[in-house]
DRENKOLLO-735183 format. One record per residue (C-alpha): residue in one letter; x, y, z; residue number from 0. Coordinates in steps of 0.1 Angstrom, whole numbers. Example, Ala and Ser with C-alpha at 12.3 -4.5 7.8 and 13.67 -1.06 7.14 Angstrom:
<pts>
+-------+-------+-------+-------+--------+
| tivex |  east | north |    up | drenza |
+-------+-------+-------+-------+--------+
|     a |   123 |   -45 |    78 |      0 |
|     s |   137 |   -11 |    71 |      1 |
+-------+-------+-------+-------+--------+
</pts>
This chain:
<pts>
+-------+-------+-------+-------+--------+
| tivex |  east | north |    up | drenza |
+-------+-------+-------+-------+--------+
|     m |   585 |   102 |   430 |      0 |
|     s |   562 |    73 |   438 |      1 |
|     k |   527 |    76 |   452 |      2 |
|     v |   515 |    53 |   479 |      3 |
|     r |   479 |    48 |   488 |      4 |
|     i |   471 |    36 |   523 |      5 |
|     v |   439 |    17 |   528 |      6 |
|     g |   426 |     5 |   561 |      7 |
|     p |   400 |    11 |   588 |      8 |
|     k |   390 |    47 |   590 |      9 |
|     e |   394 |    48 |   628 |     10 |
|     c |   431 |    40 |   625 |     11 |
|     s |   439 |    66 |   599 |     12 |
|     d |   447 |    95 |   623 |     13 |
|     n |   473 |    74 |   642 |     14 |
|     v |   489 |    62 |   610 |     15 |
|     l |   492 |    97 |   596 |     16 |
|     n |   507 |   110 |   628 |     17 |
|     v |   534 |    83 |   627 |     18 |
|     i |   542 |    91 |   591 |     19 |
|     q |   545 |   128 |   598 |     20 |
|     q |   569 |   122 |   627 |     21 |
|     l |   591 |   100 |   604 |     22 |
|     e |   591 |   128 |   578 |     23 |
|     c |   596 |   102 |   551 |     24 |
|     m |   565 |   109 |   531 |     25 |
|     q |   546 |   139 |   519 |     26 |
|     i |   510 |   134 |   529 |     27 |
|     e |   482 |   144 |   506 |     28 |
|     r |   446 |   140 |   517 |     29 |
|     f |   425 |   120 |   492 |     30 |
|     e |   388 |   118 |   496 |     31 |
|     e |   371 |    95 |   471 |     32 |
|     e |   341 |   110 |   454 |     33 |
|     i |   310 |    93 |   466 |     34 |
|     e |   281 |    91 |   442 |     35 |
|     t |   250 |   106 |   459 |     36 |
|     p |   217 |    89 |   455 |     37 |
|     e |   205 |   119 |   435 |     38 |
|     k |   234 |   116 |   411 |     39 |
|     r |   228 |    78 |   407 |     40 |
|     y |   191 |    85 |   400 |     41 |
|     h |   199 |   112 |   374 |     42 |
|     v |   222 |    89 |   354 |     43 |
|     t |   197 |    61 |   355 |     44 |
|     e |   169 |    84 |   344 |     45 |
|     k |   190 |    96 |   314 |     46 |
|     e |   197 |    60 |   304 |     47 |
|     i |   160 |    51 |   307 |     48 |
|     t |   150 |    80 |   285 |     49 |
|     e |   175 |    71 |   258 |     50 |
|     k |   164 |    35 |   259 |     51 |
|     v |   128 |    44 |   256 |     52 |
|     y |   136 |    68 |   227 |     53 |
|     l |   155 |    41 |   209 |     54 |
|     e |   127 |    16 |   214 |     55 |
|     e |   102 |    41 |   199 |     56 |
|     f |   126 |    47 |   170 |     57 |
|     k |   128 |    10 |   163 |     58 |
|     q |    90 |     7 |   164 |     59 |
|     k |    88 |    35 |   138 |     60 |
|     i |   113 |    17 |   116 |     61 |
|     n |    94 |   -16 |   119 |     62 |
|     e |    62 |     3 |   110 |     63 |
|     l |    80 |    17 |    79 |     64 |
|     f |    91 |   -19 |    70 |     65 |
|     s |    54 |   -30 |    71 |     66 |
|     y |    46 |    -5 |    43 |     67 |
|     l |    74 |   -14 |    20 |     68 |
|     p |    76 |   -44 |    -4 |     69 |
|     e |   102 |   -71 |     0 |     70 |
|     v |   133 |   -62 |   -20 |     71 |
|     e |   168 |   -76 |   -22 |     72 |
|     v |   187 |   -55 |     3 |     73 |
|     r |   222 |   -45 |    -7 |     74 |
|     k |   249 |   -42 |    19 |     75 |
|     s |   251 |    -7 |    34 |     76 |
|     y |   285 |     7 |    42 |     77 |
|     i |   271 |    37 |    61 |     78 |
|     n |   281 |    40 |    97 |     79 |
|     p |   249 |    36 |   117 |     80 |
|     v |   261 |    59 |   144 |     81 |
|     n |   267 |    87 |   120 |     82 |
|     v |   234 |    83 |   103 |     83 |
|     l |   212 |    78 |   134 |     84 |
|     d |   204 |   114 |   142 |     85 |
|     f |   197 |   120 |   105 |     86 |
|     l |   172 |    92 |   103 |     87 |
|     k |   155 |   102 |   135 |     88 |
|     n |   144 |   134 |   117 |     89 |
|     l |   133 |   114 |    86 |     90 |
|     v |   115 |    83 |    98 |     91 |
|     d |    82 |   101 |   105 |     92 |
|     k |    82 |   117 |    70 |     93 |
|     h |    91 |    83 |    55 |     94 |
|     n |    63 |    66 |    74 |     95 |
|     e |    38 |    91 |    62 |     96 |
|     y |    50 |    90 |    26 |     97 |
|     s |    49 |    51 |    25 |     98 |
|     r |    16 |    49 |    43 |     99 |
|     n |    -1 |    74 |    19 |    100 |
|     i |    12 |    55 |   -12 |    101 |
|     n |    -1 |    22 |     3 |    102 |
|     e |   -35 |    38 |     9 |    103 |
|     e |   -36 |    51 |   -27 |    104 |
|     i |   -27 |    16 |   -40 |    105 |
|     n |   -54 |     0 |   -18 |    106 |
|     n |   -81 |    25 |   -29 |    107 |
|     l |   -72 |    20 |   -65 |    108 |
|     k |   -74 |   -18 |   -61 |    109 |
|     q |  -108 |   -15 |   -44 |    110 |
|     n |  -121 |     6 |   -73 |    111 |
|     l |  -106 |   -17 |   -98 |    112 |
|     s |  -121 |   -47 |   -81 |    113 |
|     s |  -156 |   -31 |   -85 |    114 |
|     l |  -149 |   -29 |  -123 |    115 |
|     e |  -132 |   -63 |  -126 |    116 |
|     k |  -165 |   -81 |  -127 |    117 |
|     h |  -171 |   -64 |  -161 |    118 |
|     k |  -138 |   -76 |  -175 |    119 |
|     s |  -149 |  -110 |  -187 |    120 |
|     f |  -178 |   -94 |  -205 |    121 |
|     l |  -156 |   -67 |  -221 |    122 |
|     t |  -129 |   -92 |  -231 |    123 |
|     a |  -156 |  -114 |  -247 |    124 |
|     f |  -166 |   -86 |  -271 |    125 |
|     e |  -133 |   -69 |  -275 |    126 |
|     d |  -132 |   -78 |  -311 |    127 |
|     i |  -165 |   -60 |  -319 |    128 |
|     a |  -160 |   -30 |  -298 |    129 |
|     t |  -140 |   -13 |  -326 |    130 |
|     k |  -163 |   -23 |  -355 |    131 |
|     d |  -175 |     4 |  -379 |    132 |
|     y |  -211 |     2 |  -368 |    133 |
|     r |  -201 |    17 |  -335 |    134 |
|     l |  -215 |    50 |  -347 |    135 |
|     l |  -235 |    77 |  -330 |    136 |
|     s |  -267 |    62 |  -346 |    137 |
|     s |  -260 |    27 |  -333 |    138 |
|     d |  -268 |    13 |  -298 |    139 |
|     a |  -270 |   -21 |  -282 |    140 |
|     v |  -281 |   -41 |  -252 |    141 |
|     g |  -261 |   -67 |  -234 |    142 |
|     l |  -274 |   -98 |  -217 |    143 |
|     i |  -261 |  -127 |  -197 |    144 |
|     l |  -280 |  -159 |  -202 |    145 |
|     k |  -276 |  -189 |  -180 |    146 |
|     d |  -284 |  -212 |  -210 |    147 |
|     k |  -278 |  -203 |  -246 |    148 |
|     k |  -310 |  -222 |  -256 |    149 |
|     y |  -330 |  -190 |  -248 |    150 |
|     l |  -311 |  -171 |  -275 |    151 |
|     e |  -335 |  -182 |  -303 |    152 |
|     t |  -365 |  -169 |  -285 |    153 |
|     l |  -348 |  -136 |  -278 |    154 |
|     n |  -337 |  -133 |  -314 |    155 |
|     a |  -374 |  -135 |  -325 |    156 |
|     l |  -383 |  -107 |  -301 |    157 |
|     v |  -356 |   -84 |  -313 |    158 |
|     e |  -362 |   -92 |  -349 |    159 |
|     e |  -399 |   -83 |  -345 |    160 |
|     i |  -391 |   -49 |  -330 |    161 |
|     t |  -363 |   -39 |  -353 |    162 |
|     d |  -379 |   -54 |  -385 |    163 |
|     n |  -348 |   -77 |  -387 |    164 |
|     a |  -324 |   -47 |  -387 |    165 |
|     y |  -301 |   -60 |  -360 |    166 |
|     e |  -269 |   -80 |  -354 |    167 |
|     v |  -264 |  -104 |  -325 |    168 |
|     f |  -231 |  -116 |  -310 |    169 |
|     s |  -228 |  -143 |  -284 |    170 |
|     r |  -198 |  -156 |  -264 |    171 |
|     i |  -195 |  -184 |  -238 |    172 |
|     l |  -179 |  -171 |  -206 |    173 |
|     d |  -157 |  -190 |  -182 |    174 |
|     d |  -187 |  -199 |  -160 |    175 |
|     k |  -204 |  -215 |  -190 |    176 |
|     s |  -230 |  -187 |  -191 |    177 |
|     a |  -237 |  -169 |  -225 |    178 |
|     a |  -229 |  -132 |  -230 |    179 |
|     v |  -251 |  -117 |  -257 |    180 |
|     i |  -251 |   -83 |  -275 |    181 |
|     y |  -278 |   -71 |  -298 |    182 |
|     v |  -268 |   -42 |  -320 |    183 |
|     f |  -294 |   -20 |  -337 |    184 |
|     d |  -303 |    16 |  -346 |    185 |
|     e |  -306 |    38 |  -315 |    186 |
|     r |  -343 |    44 |  -322 |    187 |
|     f |  -350 |     8 |  -312 |    188 |
|     t |  -332 |    10 |  -279 |    189 |
|     e |  -362 |    18 |  -256 |    190 |
|     p |  -386 |    -6 |  -274 |    191 |
|     v |  -361 |   -34 |  -271 |    192 |
|     r |  -354 |   -27 |  -234 |    193 |
|     k |  -391 |   -25 |  -226 |    194 |
|     k |  -399 |   -58 |  -244 |    195 |
|     l |  -370 |   -75 |  -226 |    196 |
|     s |  -382 |   -62 |  -192 |    197 |
|     m |  -417 |   -75 |  -199 |    198 |
|     e |  -402 |  -109 |  -206 |    199 |
|     n |  -383 |  -107 |  -173 |    200 |
|     v |  -350 |  -107 |  -192 |    201 |
|     k |  -324 |   -85 |  -173 |    202 |
|     e |  -300 |   -64 |  -192 |    203 |
|     y |  -263 |   -65 |  -183 |    204 |
|     q |  -258 |   -40 |  -155 |    205 |
|     f |  -232 |   -13 |  -159 |    206 |
|     p |  -224 |    13 |  -131 |    207 |
|     e |  -252 |    37 |  -126 |    208 |
|     e |  -231 |    68 |  -134 |    209 |
|     l |  -228 |    55 |  -170 |    210 |
|     e |  -266 |    54 |  -175 |    211 |
|     s |  -266 |    83 |  -199 |    212 |
|     k |  -240 |    68 |  -222 |    213 |
|     s |  -246 |    45 |  -251 |    214 |
|     f |  -238 |     8 |  -248 |    215 |
|     f |  -205 |    11 |  -268 |    216 |
|     q |  -196 |    43 |  -248 |    217 |
|     k |  -200 |    22 |  -217 |    218 |
|     l |  -178 |    -5 |  -230 |    219 |
|     s |  -151 |    19 |  -240 |    220 |
|     y |  -153 |    39 |  -208 |    221 |
|     i |  -150 |     9 |  -185 |    222 |
|     s |  -123 |    -7 |  -206 |    223 |
|     d |  -102 |    25 |  -206 |    224 |
|     k |  -108 |    30 |  -169 |    225 |
|     i |   -96 |    -5 |  -160 |    226 |
|     k |   -64 |     0 |  -181 |    227 |
|     n |   -57 |    34 |  -165 |    228 |
|     m |   -62 |    20 |  -130 |    229 |
|     e |   -39 |   -10 |  -137 |    230 |
|     n |   -13 |    14 |  -150 |    231 |
|     e |   -16 |    37 |  -120 |    232 |
|     i |   -13 |     8 |   -96 |    233 |
|     l |    19 |    -4 |  -113 |    234 |
|     k |    32 |    32 |  -112 |    235 |
|     k |    26 |    35 |   -75 |    236 |
|     e |    40 |     1 |   -67 |    237 |
|     k |    72 |     9 |   -87 |    238 |
|     e |    75 |    42 |   -68 |    239 |
|     l |    73 |    23 |   -35 |    240 |
|     y |    97 |    -3 |   -47 |    241 |
|     n |   123 |    23 |   -57 |    242 |
|     f |   119 |    39 |   -23 |    243 |
|     a |   125 |     6 |    -5 |    244 |
|     v |   156 |    -1 |   -26 |    245 |
|     r |   170 |    32 |   -16 |    246 |
|     w |   162 |    34 |    21 |    247 |
|     l |   157 |    -2 |    34 |    248 |
|     p |   195 |    -9 |    36 |    249 |
|     v |   201 |    23 |    56 |    250 |
|     y |   174 |    16 |    82 |    251 |
|     q |   184 |   -20 |    85 |    252 |
|     s |   220 |   -10 |    93 |    253 |
|     v |   206 |     9 |   123 |    254 |
|     l |   187 |   -22 |   136 |    255 |
|     s |   216 |   -46 |   131 |    256 |
+-------+-------+-------+-------+--------+
</pts>
């Protein structure tokens, strides 16, 4: 059996159908084409718009995630992006929060480290004496930065007078050509030496205020250890973020491509 569809002006359809019925050569079936209503067209468009907006927001979240992650060599992902899309939609917010928090932790550590880095050249200059035997509870010291080493002889005379020549002096030339100086003596001379230096308008090397109660060598040791711990913590956080990027970047990039 064959089907024939007759197309033509609607006003002629009744006459044509009457003729066909009279001939009895065909079985007539009424066919009315479904016409999309404006409401239906609007509903479909609205759905498409909603999906498009959602996908754009999803892409923005992925791009935000990329901004938190380090550059890594991305391996080829064989995951079907269609299959993983719904899974990632539920994860991207958590991954953004996780990566953002680690970045903030790294930045905070770097800021704190930066405030201590100014002490690094001073610490490095005297790293060899920081572990000497005289670093006992009964020993103390003062540190100075001199713009010109020629003042050292005058300062030696001052300290020698106060300590009755019971002191040691160490000096190093720093990268900026200034002279870093440490006077080591018994702790009973600490305040008299400081007072005399202040009277001569010679400023001591300034450590963070929270270390005021510690001895000079305790300050050196504390800052040195803190710098090392911060550097290690930064490396640890950066490696954690790198490993995360190696694992997830290929998956997210497969969705965007």
